[in-house]
N, C-alpha and C positions, 0 to 999 in steps of 0.2 A: 316847173313841170307844169305840163299841160293840164288844161282842168276837165273833167269827164262829167258833163251833168245830164242825168239820166231821168227822164219824165213817165211816170207813172198815172193811170188811172184813178180815183179818190175811189174805193170800194171797200169793204170792211176787212179784208184780206193785205191792204195796202201797206199799214205800218210796219207789218212783215215781210213784206218785198222792200221794203225802203231799206229796212236792216239789212237782208241778203245783201242788196245794192251798194251798200254802204261798205261792208264788210269784205265785200270783191274787188273793191277801190272805187266807188263813184265818191263824188266830190259835194255834187249838188244834185240834189233830189227838185225836179219841179213837180208838182201836184197838180193835176188836172181836173177843177170843178167841172162837171158836164154840165151842155146846155145844148139844147133840142137844134138850132142852128149852126153849128161852127162852119165859118163859113173858110176858118183857114187849116181847116183840119183834113186829112184824105181819109178813105174809106177805114183802117183799120182803128184810127183814133175814133173817127165817127161810131163803128161800131161799138166800140169800149166805151163811149159816153152813153149810148144808147143801153147797154145791159147796165150800165150805172145807174140811169135813171129809171128803170126797169125794177132794179136794186132798191129803190127810195131814197138813191143818195140827191137829197137835195142839199142845199148850200149848207144848214144849220149841223148837217150830219157830213158834209164835207168839213166842218168845222172841227168835228168832233175827229175825227181821222187824221186830220193836221197835227192837233194835241197831241192824241196819240201816236205819231210818227216822232213828233216831238218829244217824247218820252224815251223812245227809243235808240234817235240818233242825233248828232251834235252838230251837223253839217248844214251850212244853207239850205233853209226849204224855203220854194217858190210857188205858191198856188197860180195857177195860171187857169185865166177863162176868158169871159166876154164881157161885153160893158150892157149886154142887157139884164146880168145877174146882178152887178151892181142894181142899177136902176130898182128892179125888185126888193131890193135888199137893203138897200139904203148906202150910199158911195162911204161918207164917212163912217157909217156903224160897221159895213163890213171890211174897211180898211183896221179898223180899230180891232175889230173881233179879229182876224186873223194874226195881228200881230201878235195880240193877245194870248193865241193859242199856238205860237211858234213861228210864224211866219217871217223872213229875215226882208223881203221885199215880194212884190206883185207882178205879175204880167197880164195884162189885159189887151189880147191879139188884137181888136179890132179899135183899140182907140189912139185917135193920132198924138203924136207928141206934143202937140197948141194944144190940145182938148184937157180940161182938167191937169193943169200943169202943177195944183198942189197936191195930184195925189204923187206922191214918191212910186217909180217903179221903173223895171227894165224896161229901156223900148226896144222898138224893133225897125232896123231898117235891110230894104232891098236891092236886087239890083235895079229896079225902076225907082227907086231915089233920087229924088234932086237931090244937087249938092246942098241945097239950102236947108232941106228936109236932114238930109244927113248930118249937118251942122248941129239944127234943132235938138233932134234926137240924140248926140252926141254932149249935148249941153246940158241935157237934162235929165239922161238915165240915170238909173240906181244901182250903181257897182258895175255895171258891165254893160257892151252893149252887142245885142243878139243879130247877129248879122243870115238873114234868110237867104240862103243859095240858091231858090231857085224863084220864078216869078209861076206859080202854083203852089199847089197846098202842101201838107204834110205826107209824107209816106217815101219806103223805101225807094232807091233808085241803083240803075244798074250802076253808074259810077259818079263819080264828085262834079257836080257842077261847074261847068267852064265861068260861071259868073262870078265864083266865089273869090278867085286872083284881084280883079278888076275892083271887085266892091272893097275887097280887105283894104289893098292900097288906097282906096279912096278915104275910108275909115281911117285908116292909120293917119292919112293927113291932120285931121280934123280933132283927133283924141288921143290922149292918153291912158282911156281906159281900156282896162283887157275886153278883148273881140274874141266872142266865141260864136261859131257858125251851127246851124240847126238845118231841118227839113229837109229828109234826103240824105241824110248819113248815118249808115247802119251798118258799115262792116268795119273790121281791122283794115281793110285797104282804104277803105275814106276814113277813117280817123288818122293814119298816118299821113295819107295826104292832106289833108285837115293841118293837121299839127305844123307843115312845114308854113302855111300861111297865117293859121289864127292863132291865139291862146289856150283857145279851149274848142269842144262840142258839144252839143248837144245831138240826145240821141233819143227818139218818140215813139214811131212807129215799130219798129224794130225789139224798142224795149218792152212795150204795152204786150207782141206779140209773144215775146221770151216769158211775160208775167203770167201771160194765162196757162203756161206751162207749170207754172208752180215756181218757187224760190230757187230752185237747184239751177233750173234752165236760165232763169233772168241771171245768177250770178257764174254762170258759164260765159253769160254772154258780156257781161261788165267788166271779168275776169279778160277776154278777149282782145276786147278796146280798151283796157287800163297796160296790159303790154304792149300793143298796137302804137300809143300816144306815150309810151316810156321808152320806144328804143329809139337808139341813136338819131339823129337827123343825116338822110344821105348828102354827102358829099357837093 
């Protein structure tokens, strides 16, 4: 079975949204800790981060939301943020507090694989990653390897990036870890196509958009993605 990862920005209502997503078929929830200069994020997640910061979602509050989410769901929960948040809060302290609140792992979007190797986290690789960097990330990743399908920011796109197939092939050559693809995956068609290449998908911007309309809209999206991933592979 292919894995469906759903990204949600940490907000006061995120725990309820996460529960709705899991009940609709999400296997993993990424929880965004907002940052004022999120270099990897496109306009949808940037705006969500701005709204979160305006609502007072600082790191301590995000940890509270993480703990509340953990009380509602039993799937892996993975906070995703940036190095500056760790710098401000304290690297060991934030990692410890996140795990105490229910985090399964961490994603630090702008932290290279060879920096702070003591911090166990899901590593990201992109089409521009050299074979050496890909091997390094694969060797140190925590649980699964995150394949960034595009050389750009997050955001919904019309088609699945053609760069995913060669990136997945290169990754398969160096690791047995599960490969999950994200950035630009937003529709059931994207999900179906990606499932032929990787072990799971990450849906961010489209999930954030749906979540803004409430639990029912998010559940509807997750159900459609789950159905696409569970459809028999094409011959």
